[in-house]
N, C-alpha and C positions, 0 to 999 in steps of 0.2 A: 854377692847376693847376701843380704842380712839373714840371720837365723830367725826362727820363730820368736825366740827370747828377745833378740835385738829389735824385732818388729813390735814388741810390747805385749806378747802373749804371756799369760800368767802361768805359774808352775802347775796349777791344777789342770789347765787345758793342755799344757805340754805333756803331762803325764798321760792324759787320755789319748793324745796323738801317738805318743811313744808306744802305748799298749797295742796300737794298730800298725806298728812298724813305720810310722811316719815321723821322720826326724828332721828333715830339712824342707823348707818351702820351695815349691816350683815358682817359676817366674811370675805368673799371674797372681799368686798368693803374696809374693814378696812386694809386688807393686800395689796391690789393692788393700791388704790388711792394715798397714800403717795409716792410710788415708781414711779407712772406715773407722778405725779406732779413734781417730782424731775428729770424727763426727762429720766428715765430708760425704756428699753424695758421690757415687761412683758408677761409671758405665764401663762394663767389661765386655770386650769382644775378643774371644779366643776360641780356638778349635775345640771340638768335643774331646773330652778326656784330658783337658789341659789343667784341671784342678779348680775350676770356677766355683764349684759347690762349696768346697772348704774355704775358699777365699771370702765368701760372704757369710758362711756359718760360724767360723771362728770369731769374728768380731761380734756377731749376734750373741754367742755364748758369753763372751767377755763383758759386753756392755749391759745385758739385760739383767736387772735385779730379780732375785728369786722371790716367789710368792707375791701376794697383793692381787688387786683386781686386774683383770686382763680381758682379752689378750693384749699383749704389748708388742708383738712382732707377728708379721704375716709374710708368707712366701706363696706367691701365686704361680702356678704352672699350667701348661696346656693339657696335660694328660694325667690320668690316675696313676699310671705306672711311675711317672717322674715324681709326682707328689709323694708316693709311698717310699720311693728311693731316697728322696731328700730327707724325709722324716727319719728314716733309718740311720742315715749318716749323722743327723742331729742328735739322735739318742746315743750314738756312739761317742759323741763329744761331751754330752752332759746328761747325767742320770737324774738330776734334780729339777730340770726344767719340765714343766707340764706341757705336753704337746698333744695335738690331735690332727688327724687328716680328714679333710672334707672333700668328698668326691661323689659323683653320681653312680648310678648302676647298682646301688645297694640301698637297703632301708635306712630310715632316718634315726631309728631309736638309739643305736650305739653312739652316733655322732652327737645327737642332742644331749645324751647323758653326759658325755665328756665335756661339752660346753657348760652344762649346768653345774658340774663339779668345779669348774674353773680351769682355765688353761693359760699358759704364758705365750705359747706360739701356736699359730694356726698355719698349716700347710694345706693348700687345696686348689681345686680347679674353679674357674670363675662361675660356672653354672651353679654348683652346689653352694658356694659362698653366698651368691645372690639369693638362693632359696632360703638359707638360714637367716640372712638379714631380713627377708620378707616375712619370715615366721616370728621375728623378734627374738630369736635364739642367740643371735650374735650381734655384738656391738663393736665398731671399729674406732670409737672415739678416743681410745687410749693407745692406739697403735703408734709406736715410736720408731719402728724399724720395718721397712717394707721392701720386699724383693720381688721383682718381676723376672722369673727365670724363663729363658727363651723369649726375651723381650720383644723381638721383632714380630713373633706370632701373637704375643699378648696385645700388641698395639696395632695389629692388622685388622682388616674389616670384620672378620668373623668374630673375634673376641673383643674388639675395641669398645663397643657399647657397654658390655658388662664390666670390663676393666675400668673404663671411665667412671662408671657408677661407684665401683669399689673405691677408687682413688678419691672421689668426691666426698666420701664419708670418713676420710681420715683428715687429720689436721697437721700438715707440714711434717710428716715423718722423714727421717733419714731414708733415702731411697737408693736402691741398687737395681740397675738394669744389667742383665747378663745374657749373652747369646753367642753362638758361633758366628752368626752373621748379623750385621747392622746395616741394612740397605740405606741408601741416601734419604729415602722418604721418612725414615725414623727420626732424622735430625730435629724436625719441628716438634715431634712428640717428646723427644728428650728435653728440649728447651722448655716445654710446657710442664713437664712433670718432675724436673730436677732443678736444683739450685747450684749453679757454678760447679758442675760435677768434675771430678778427676777422671780423665779418659785413660783407660788401660786397654791398649790394643796390641795384641801379639801377632807377629807374622807367623803364619802357619807353615809347618814343614810337611803338611799332609801330602802335597803334590810330590815331594821327594820319595815318599814311601808307598805311593799308590800307583798301580798300573791300571789304567782305565781305557778300555777299548770299546768300539762300537761294532755291533753285529747288524748288518742289514739282512733281514729275513722277510719272506712272504708271510702274511698273517696266518695262512693255513699251516705253515711249518713252525710257528713259534713254540708250540707246546713240545713237539718232538725234539726241536733243537735244544730247548731248556732241559729236557729230560736227559739227553745225551751229555750235555755239559755237566749236569749234576752227577752223573755216573762217573765222570772222569775226576771230579773234584773230591778230595778227601778232606773232611773237616766240616766245620759249620758254614752255613750260607744263609743270607737273608734275601728273599725274593720280594720285590715291591710291586704291588698292583695299585690301581688308581681308586677303585671303589670297593665298598664292603662286599657287595654281591660278587664282583669279579674275583676278589681274594678267596672268598668261600668256594667258588667254582674251581679256581685254579688249584687250591689245596686238595679238593676232592679228586681232581684229575690226577695230580701227582701221586696221591696215595693209591689210587687205582693202578698206577703204573709201577707201584712197588717202592716208592720213596717214603722215607720216614720223616714226614713233614707235619707241621702243626700250623694253625692260623692265628693271627692276631688282628682283630678288627672291631669296630665300635659296637656292633650288635651283640657281642658276646657279654655274658655276665661277668662281674668282677671275679668271681670264683674261678670261672673257666680261664679268664685272662691270666690270673695268678698261676694257675696250673700250667698253662702254656709256657709262660716265661720261666717257671721253675724247671720244666722239662728241657727247654732249650738251653738254659744256663748250665744245667747239669750234664748236658751232652746226651740225654736219652733220646732227644730228637735233634737231628743234624740240620734240618731245614725249617726256617721260619718264613711263612708266607704272610705278608703284612701290608696294610695300608700305611699311610704316612704316620700313623700313630706310633710306629716303631722307629721313626726317623729322628726323633728329638730326645736327647737326654737319657735314653735308656742305657744303662751300663751293662754291656755284655762283652766279656773278654774274648779275644782271639777269634773274631769273625773273619774267616779267610777270604770270603767272596760275597759281594753284593751284586745282585742282578736287578736292573731296572726293566722288568718285564713289560711294564707300561710306563710311559713317560709321565713325569710329574707335571703339575700346572705352572711351576715357576722355576727359574734357575736357582733360587734360594733353596727350594725343596730338593733339587738335585744335589746341592752341596750337603744338605743335612743327611740325605740318604747315603751317599757314598762315604760320609763321615762315620758310618758304623764300622768301617774296616780301616786298616792302616792307622791304628791308634796306639798311643803310648810307645812309640818307637818300633812297632812291628810293621812288617810289610803286609800289603793287602792288595786285592784285585777287585775291580768292578767292571761289569759289562752292561752296556745299555743297548737294548733292542730297538731298532727303528725299522718299521715296515713302510712300504710306499704310502700307505694311508697316513703315516705319522709325519711325513715330510713337512707339512705346514706347521705342525706343533713344534717340530725340532728347529725350524727356522726361527720361530717365535722365541724359543728358549735361548737360542744363540744370540738373538738381539738383546735379550735380557741380561746377557753376560755369562751364559753357560760356557764352561771351558771347551777349548778345541779338543776333540777326542778323535784319535786316529782310528781308522777303520781296519778291523781285523779280517784276515782271510778266513771266512767262516768254515769253508770246506777243510782246510788244513787243521784248524782248531778242533773240529769234530773228528777228523780221521786219525790224527796222530798227536793231538794235544799241544801243538806248537803255537806260540804266540807270535806268528808272523803277520806282518801287515801286508796289504795289497801291493802288487807290483814289486814284490821282493824287497820292500823297504825294511831296513833293520828296525828292531824294536827300540823305542826311545828309552834310554836309561838315564839315571841320575847319579852323578858322582857322590852326592851326599849319602847315598845308601851304603857305599863301601863294598868290601869284598864279598858280602853275602849275596850280591847280585851276580847272576850268571849272565855275562854280557855277550854270549854267543848268539847268533841268529838261530831261529828254529828251536828255541828253548821248549822243553817239555812242560806240559801242564802239571803243576804240583802245588800242594798247599804251602802256605807260609809256615815257618817254624813257630811253635808255641812254647812258652816257658812252663 
């Protein structure tokens, strides 16, 4: 695998990377960076935590001239949290690029002032970018480098009209599409919005590090079952609900039951969302109850458990949700609740390509914490995990190790 220097990265950027303890590229960076530095469009499909953000930011920093009229680069993301995270990584690579983040849920004044003063790079969500375009505060005529992060969601029905409008206001920029999943329907959109792209697709080792079990529970017992599981788990956990109202209600119920939980959903102000994520990242709150807003691109280390308290709407969302654990070589666990009322939705997810999930013996899990499957079947293990795995049946519930 070539080094950053061999890939064409300048000494200045090498120094910025070294200051963060980054000395060698991971695979997605080794494959994408040379192509991007050569001016090619690139489509990256690689699991969460694989290094895609640096893979497209390093060439941006290398290629973009300083100063002058702008903006000349734009990164479009589906969530405020991801936009802020990407801009933070960018600032760590280059202190002299002028950047701003455009997102809703806050006032316009600060963002308008940043655009008026002049920026080189805009990172933002589609809605606020469209707002600024409509107000005449932002022009995309000079965009040379365009990134759609979480590209499958950017090109899906919800965001597609806004993203298509944004793309239509640029003139043949170098384009990067990056995501953990690229469903087959994205192919036509890739052909439409890129020119002869280099395809970088990495096989995920996520399944080797993830234990994913199904719990069949009655709807009336879901909350009590979740509470008992959380009391057995030591460490951080993300609980996914389907709606903003449902997440708010579930978080309230868990707090009443004595759990140290916080919520993340779209009705919260940006200030509250920032405080929520700061509390969860710092470990002051061990449980994050969230809608799918937390399923994409949000960098949280050492999440030991993900629970699908409510099923997502698609198999892709299931992949993104459980991708919050078993990251960067660490083991992780996921549990998916299925009630009798959920059976049609589960069948639909299976037809869409959701993975086969073995059913856990719920009573034994709750009573003694063992990850036994029904009918005495041994727990599926993976040789790739190595000696850290306890291969005995009836293994006790315990958190994964953290560094």
